[in-house]
C-alpha positions in Angstrom: 192.1 156.2 24.4 193.2 156.5 27.9 194.4 153.9 30.2 192.0 153.3 33.2 193.8 154.8 36.4 193.2 151.3 38.3 194.9 149.4 35.5 197.2 146.6 36.8 200.8 146.6 36.3 201.7 143.3 34.2 204.5 141.1 34.9 207.1 140.1 32.4 210.7 138.9 32.7 213.3 141.2 33.1 214.9 142.4 29.8 218.5 143.3 30.0 217.6 146.9 28.9 215.7 147.7 31.9 218.1 146.3 34.6 219.1 149.9 35.3 215.5 150.8 36.0 215.4 148.0 38.3 218.6 149.0 40.0 217.1 152.5 40.6 213.8 150.8 42.1 216.0 148.8 44.7 218.0 151.8 45.4 215.1 153.6 46.0 213.5 151.2 48.5 216.8 150.3 50.2 217.4 147.1 48.8 220.9 145.7 47.4 221.5 145.8 43.8 224.1 143.0 43.9 223.5 140.2 41.3 220.7 141.6 39.5 222.6 141.8 36.0 224.1 138.5 36.5 220.8 136.7 36.9 218.7 139.1 35.3 216.9 136.2 33.0 215.3 134.7 36.2 214.2 138.2 37.4 210.5 139.5 37.0 209.2 142.9 36.8 206.2 144.6 36.9 205.5 147.4 34.4 203.3 150.3 34.0 203.8 151.4 30.6 207.5 152.5 30.7 208.1 152.4 34.4 209.2 149.5 36.4 207.1 149.6 39.4 207.8 146.1 41.2 210.7 143.6 40.6 211.7 140.0 42.2 214.3 137.8 41.3 215.1 134.1 41.4 218.7 132.7 41.4 219.1 128.9 40.9 221.3 126.7 42.6 220.9 123.0 41.6 217.5 122.3 42.8 217.4 125.2 45.1 216.5 128.8 44.7 217.3 131.9 46.2 214.4 134.7 46.0 215.8 137.9 45.5 214.7 141.8 46.2 210.9 141.7 46.0 210.5 145.4 45.8 207.7 147.5 45.0 207.5 151.3 44.4 205.8 152.9 47.5 202.9 154.2 45.3 202.0 150.5 44.3 202.7 149.1 47.9 199.3 147.8 49.5 197.9 147.1 45.9 198.6 143.3 46.2 201.5 143.8 43.5 204.1 142.0 46.0 201.9 139.0 46.2 201.4 138.6 42.4 205.1 139.2 41.8 205.9 136.4 45.0 203.5 133.8 43.2 204.6 134.4 39.6 208.5 133.8 41.0 207.4 130.6 42.9 205.6 129.6 39.7 209.0 130.1 38.1 210.7 128.2 40.3 208.3 125.3 40.2 208.7 125.7 36.3 212.7 125.1 36.7 211.7 121.9 39.0 213.3 123.6 42.1 212.7 121.5 45.5 212.4 124.7 47.6 213.1 128.3 47.7 214.9 130.4 50.3 214.7 134.3 51.1 216.6 136.7 53.4 214.6 139.4 54.9 214.7 142.1 57.3 211.2 143.1 58.0 209.2 141.0 55.3 208.9 137.9 57.4 205.4 138.1 58.3 204.4 138.7 54.6 206.3 135.7 53.6 205.0 133.6 56.4 201.3 134.4 55.2 202.6 132.8 51.6 203.9 129.3 53.0 207.4 130.4 54.1 208.8 129.4 57.5 212.0 130.7 59.3 215.2 128.6 59.1 218.7 128.8 60.5 221.3 129.6 58.0 222.9 126.3 58.7 219.6 124.8 57.1 220.2 126.6 53.9 221.9 124.4 51.4 225.7 124.9 50.8 225.2 125.9 47.1 223.4 129.1 48.5 225.1 129.3 51.6 228.3 129.5 50.1 227.4 132.3 47.5 229.4 135.7 48.2 225.9 137.5 47.6 224.3 135.4 50.1 226.7 136.0 52.7 226.6 139.6 52.2 222.7 139.5 52.7 222.6 137.7 56.3 223.4 139.6 59.1 221.9 140.0 63.0 219.1 141.9 61.6 218.0 139.4 59.0 216.3 136.2 58.8 216.2 133.3 56.5 213.0 131.6 55.3 212.0 128.6 53.2 209.1 127.5 51.3 209.0 123.9 49.8 207.7 123.8 46.3 
């Protein structure tokens, strides 16, 4: 039987063997790949058959989280997949008992604002996140930092 053309990708935790596929997706959409392998157990992917068509990561720092690299394959953009990934990673943050989550974004601020995030200053980010070398690499004069309470 053929799979329907409108079949939705299913969202699962990232298995270690799919890390190279995730890195390829991130590179294809121009996002950094740092930290993916180290934090893979808190990453979610959207899968269609054997393809990874989306991903989002969560790094946990005490009772705070840093959402990393919400990425959707260009052919899936506009399908609601980014929203589904974001809501699922927020649910994961809730399950882990986090107080809030932060994200660093270049162009996605309006999308995240529609989902309860508000812009904050870098100084408002907890030291556990702010002191992380990966976070420091992500922040620039072209990015904004956003926060959402859980």
